C-alpha positions in Angstrom: -25.0 10.8 -23.3 -24.2 14.0 -21.4 -23.9 14.2 -17.7 -24.4 17.6 -15.9 -21.3 18.9 -14.4 -21.2 20.0 -10.7 -18.9 22.9 -10.0 -16.6 22.5 -7.1 -17.6 24.1 -3.8 -14.1 25.2 -2.6 -13.3 28.9 -3.0 -9.6 28.2 -3.3 -8.4 27.7 -6.9 -6.9 24.3 -7.6 -3.1 24.5 -7.9 -0.9 23.1 -10.6 2.5 21.5 -10.4 4.7 19.7 -12.9 7.2 16.9 -12.5 10.7 18.3 -13.1 12.6 16.1 -15.7 15.9 16.2 -13.8 16.0 12.5 -14.5 16.5 11.1 -18.1 14.0 9.0 -19.8 10.9 11.2 -19.5 7.8 10.1 -17.6 6.7 7.1 -19.6 8.5 3.7 -19.9 8.1 3.8 -23.7 10.2 4.2 -26.8 7.9 6.8 -28.2 9.7 10.1 -29.0 9.8 12.4 -26.0 11.0 16.0 -26.8 12.0 16.3 -23.1 15.6 16.7 -21.8 17.0 16.3 -18.4 19.8 19.0 -18.6 19.7 22.3 -16.7 19.3 24.6 -19.8 16.1 22.8 -20.8 14.8 22.8 -17.2 15.5 26.4 -16.6 13.5 27.3 -19.7 10.7 24.9 -18.7 10.5 26.4 -15.2 10.1 29.9 -16.8 7.4 28.7 -19.2 5.6 27.0 -16.3 5.7 30.1 -14.1 4.5 32.3 -17.0 1.6 29.9 -17.7 -0.1 29.4 -14.3 1.9 26.7 -12.6 2.6 27.3 -8.9 4.8 24.4 -8.1 7.5 22.1 -9.7 8.5 18.8 -8.1 12.1 17.6 -8.6 12.7 13.8 -8.6 15.2 11.9 -6.4 17.0 8.9 -7.9 20.4 7.5 -7.1 20.7 4.7 -9.6 19.7 4.0 -13.2 16.5 2.0 -14.0 13.4 2.2 -16.2 15.0 4.6 -18.6 16.5 6.9 -15.8 20.2 6.4 -16.8 21.1 9.9 -15.7 19.9 11.7 -12.6 20.6 15.2 -11.2 20.4 15.6 -7.4 17.1 17.1 -6.4 18.0 19.7 -3.8 20.8 21.4 -5.8 18.7 21.2 -9.0 15.7 22.7 -7.2 17.9 25.6 -6.1 19.0 26.2 -9.7 15.4 26.4 -10.9 14.5 28.8 -8.1 17.4 31.0 -9.1 16.0 31.1 -12.7 12.4 32.1 -11.7 10.6 34.7 -9.6 7.4 33.1 -8.3 7.5 29.4 -8.9 7.8 27.2 -5.8 10.0 24.1 -6.1 9.5 20.9 -4.1 12.7 19.0 -3.6 12.2 15.2 -3.1 14.5 13.6 -0.5 15.0 10.2 1.0 15.4 9.6 4.7 18.4 7.4 5.1 20.7 9.1 2.5 19.7 12.4 4.1 20.0 13.2 7.8 17.3 15.6 9.0 19.9 18.1 10.4 21.6 18.3 6.9 18.3 18.7 5.1 17.0 21.2 7.5 20.1 23.4 7.1 20.1 23.0 3.3 16.5 24.0 3.0 16.7 26.9 5.5 19.6 28.3 3.4 17.8 27.9 0.1 14.7 29.4 1.7 16.7 32.5 2.7 18.2 32.8 -0.7 15.0 32.5 -2.7 12.6 34.5 -0.5 10.7 31.5 0.8 9.9 29.4 -2.3 11.4 26.0 -1.4 9.4 23.0 -0.1 10.3 19.3 0.5 8.7 16.0 -0.5 9.7 13.2 1.9 10.0 9.9 0.0 9.9 6.9 2.2 11.3 4.7 -0.6 10.1 1.8 -2.7 13.2 1.0 -4.8 15.0 -1.7 -2.7 17.9 -2.1 -5.3 18.7 1.6 -5.0 19.2 1.4 -1.3 21.4 -1.7 -1.6 23.4 0.0 -4.3 24.4 2.9 -2.1 24.9 0.9 1.0 21.8 2.1 2.9 19.9 -0.4 5.1 16.5 -1.4 3.7 13.8 -1.3 6.4 10.6 -3.1 6.4 7.6 -1.2 4.9 6.0 0.3 8.0 9.5 0.9 9.5 10.3 3.1 6.5 7.2 5.2 7.3 8.0 5.3 11.0 11.5 6.7 10.1 9.9 9.2 7.7 7.6 10.4 10.4 10.5 10.9 12.8 12.3 12.7 10.0 9.4 15.1 9.5 9.0 15.7 13.2 12.7 16.5 13.4 12.9 18.9 10.5 9.8 20.7 11.7 11.3 21.0 15.2 14.6 22.3 13.9 12.9 24.9 11.7 10.5 26.2 14.4 12.3 25.8 17.8 15.5 26.8 19.5 17.2 24.3 21.8 15.4 21.5 20.0 15.6 18.1 21.7 14.1 15.0 20.2 14.7 11.4 21.3 13.4 9.0 18.6 14.3 5.5 17.5 16.0 6.8 14.3 17.0 10.3 15.1 18.2 12.1 18.3 18.8 15.8 18.9 20.1 17.5 22.0 19.6 21.2 22.6 20.1 22.0 18.9 19.4 25.5 17.5 19.5 26.2 13.8 20.2 29.8 12.7 19.1 31.3 10.4 15.8 29.5 10.3 13.7 29.5 7.1 11.8 32.7 6.1 8.6 30.8 5.6 6.3 30.7 8.6 5.8 28.4 10.3 8.2 26.4 8.0 8.6 25.3 4.4 5.8 23.1 3.2 6.2 19.3 3.8 4.8 16.9 1.1 4.7 13.1 1.2 3.2 10.3 -0.9 2.1 6.7 -0.6 -1.2 4.8 -0.5 -0.7 2.3 2.2 -2.3 2.5 5.6 1.0 3.6 7.1 1.5 6.3 4.5 -2.0 7.8 5.0 -1.8 7.7 8.8 1.6 9.4 8.7 0.2 12.1 6.4 -2.7 12.6 8.8 -0.3 13.1 11.7 2.6 15.2 10.4 2.5 16.2 6.7 1.1 19.4 5.1 0.4 17.8 1.8 -0.3 14.2 0.6 0.4 13.1 -2.9 -1.5 10.1 -4.3 -0.9 8.2 -7.4 -3.3 8.6 -10.3 -6.8 7.2 -9.8 -10.5 7.6 -10.7 -12.5 10.4 -9.1 -14.2 7.9 -6.9 -10.9 6.2 -5.9 -9.4 9.6 -5.0 -12.5 10.6 -3.0 -12.1 7.5 -0.8 -8.5 8.4 -0.1 -9.3 12.1 0.5 -12.1 11.3 2.9 -10.0 8.8 4.8 -7.0 11.1 5.3 -9.1 14.1 6.2 -11.1 12.1 8.8 -7.8 10.8 10.3 -6.2 14.3 10.3 -9.3 15.8 12.0 -8.8 13.3 14.9 -5.4 14.9 15.4 -6.8 18.5 15.0 -5.0 18.9 11.7 -5.9 19.5 8.0 -3.9 18.0 5.1 -4.0 19.2 1.5 -4.2 16.6 -1.3 -2.3 16.4 -4.6 -3.0 13.9 -7.3 -0.6 12.6 -10.1 -1.8 12.9 -13.7 -0.2 12.4 -17.0 -1.7 15.0 -19.4 -2.4 14.4 -23.1 -4.2 17.6 -24.2 -4.9 17.9 -27.9 -7.3 19.8 -30.1 -9.5 16.7 -30.5 -10.1 13.7 -28.3 -9.1 11.4 -31.2 -5.7 12.9 -31.4 -5.2 12.6 -27.6 -6.3 8.9 -27.7 -3.9 8.2 -30.6 -1.0 9.5 -28.6 -2.0 7.3 -25.6 -2.3 4.3 -27.8 1.2 5.0 -29.3 2.8 5.4 -25.9 1.4 2.0 -24.8 2.2 0.3 -28.1 5.8 1.4 -27.9 6.2 0.5 -24.2 9.3 -1.4 -23.2 7.7 -4.6 -21.9 10.7 -5.8 -19.9 11.3 -2.5 -18.2 7.6 -2.1 -17.4 7.4 -5.6 -15.9 10.6 -5.1 -13.9 9.2 -1.8 -12.5 5.9 -3.5 -11.7 7.6 -6.3 -9.9 9.7 -3.9 -7.8 6.9 -1.6 -6.7 4.3 -4.4 -6.2 6.7 -6.3 -4.0 7.3 -3.2 -1.9 3.6 -2.8 -1.5 3.0 -6.5 -0.5 5.5 -5.9 2.4 2.9 -3.6 4.0 0.7 -5.3 6.7 -2.4 -4.9 4.4 -0.5 -6.4 1.5 -1.1 -3.4 -0.8 0.7 -0.3 -1.8 0.5 2.5 -4.4 0.5 0.1 -7.4 -1.5 -2.9 -6.0 -4.2 -2.7 -8.7 -2.1 -1.3 -11.6 -2.3 -3.0 -15.0 0.6 -3.2 -17.4 -0.9 -0.2 -19.3 -1.1 1.8 -16.0 2.5 1.0 -15.2 3.8 2.5 -18.4 3.4 5.8 -16.7 5.0 4.9 -13.4 2.8 6.8 -11.0 -0.5 5.6 -12.6 -0.9 9.0 -14.3 -3.2 7.6 -17.1 -5.8 6.6 -14.5 -6.6 10.2 -13.6 -8.1 10.7 -17.1 -6.6 14.0 -18.2 -6.6 12.8 -21.8 -8.6 14.6 -24.4 -9.5 18.2 -25.4 -8.8 21.2 -23.2 -12.5 21.3 -22.3 -12.7 17.7 -21.3 -9.6 18.0 -19.2 -10.7 21.1 -17.4 -14.0 19.5 -16.5 -12.2 16.5 -15.2 -9.9 18.7 -13.0 -12.8 20.5 -11.5 -14.5 17.1 -10.8 -11.3 16.1 -8.9 -11.4 19.4 -7.0 -15.1 18.7 -6.1 -14.0 15.6 -4.1 -11.2 17.4 -2.3 -8.1 17.6 -4.6 -6.1 20.8 -4.0 -3.3 20.3 -6.5 -2.8 18.4 -9.8 0.7 17.2 -10.3 1.2 16.9 -14.1 3.5 15.0 -16.4 3.8 15.4 -20.2 5.3 13.8 -23.2 7.0 17.0 -24.5 7.3 19.2 -21.5 8.1 22.7 -22.7 5.5 22.9 -25.5 2.8 20.9 -23.6 3.2 22.9 -20.3 2.7 26.1 -22.4 -0.4 24.6 -24.2 -1.8 23.4 -20.9 -1.3 26.9 -19.3 -2.9 28.7 -22.3 -5.7 26.3 -23.1 -6.6 24.3 -20.0 -6.0 26.5 -16.9 -8.2 29.4 -18.1 -11.1 26.9 -18.6 -10.5 25.5 -15.1 -10.7 29.1 -13.7 -13.9 29.8 -15.6 -15.5 26.6 -14.3 -14.4 27.4 -10.8 -16.0 30.8 -11.1 -19.2 29.4 -12.6 -18.8 31.4 -15.7 -18.4 28.5 -18.1 -21.5 26.3 -18.8 -20.4 23.0 -20.2 -21.2 19.3 -19.9 -19.0 16.2 -19.6 -19.6 13.9 -22.6 
């Protein structure tokens, strides 16, 4: 039975980003073939394809240790700079971890890259969920809410360094005394600051200090609840926060083809690796005061794509996916962060077949229905 489709009310086009595969193993914990590589040559070409096909952002990943297929990892900030050097318009978001990074070091790195790339760098502040990774590199592992408290200080510090001279900040984790960074970033007021997380602490932090909030994949209804919560909280602080949602995309000419790919990914999942990942992330979430985190309600099948990307439902024909994206936009999503099985060819297919339909739906020039 068909359901009439409601066109989003926002005049701003939804933006598209993709996960940078600077980490080996692809984006699913499965032994299915993935024609995706983690080397720089592959990624330079991918960035150029994405830029030419309607993507505004790319998000590089931060990992320090192997696990869940990620045997090899390129460092995110340096890798992001390499992708910016290979493109002209694409904006690259470098993921960083407070703890391994000090805010003064990151602020200077990003200010320099911003100057060198005409203002196209952003940061994603990752509070951390992988306890074993912190232990492996000798970094203290803080309790759940303390990690977010440190991240909030980190963001307040980098924003202050980027926008003020003689910056002074006396926090519990970071302290600055009359510090002036020169040159400052080109972007005004500063490079965009992203963060993720679904816990109460994560959402409250986003409302207070972040420009963008990334959420794991979810249903339209589930995402609406998060969007409403964050925007209500942000308004109490006189702020607005933009929302990005994770989605694993399987776009094929027919819905049956797309579903067959999803079934094969799950059928060929690595059960031990998926269960180990699930244990790690769900333990991290249970440490929050409310006893929940990003993956609290994730099934085995959800965890095969480790940011719940299947839940967002961008699986089917280009028409079905475009309609779903505009449904997400209608509840407040500003950006869709995409992952793919075979990045280069599928990013191009998405750009040529899906994004134009989204733009037509946004403009009200395409009359379709959701099956």
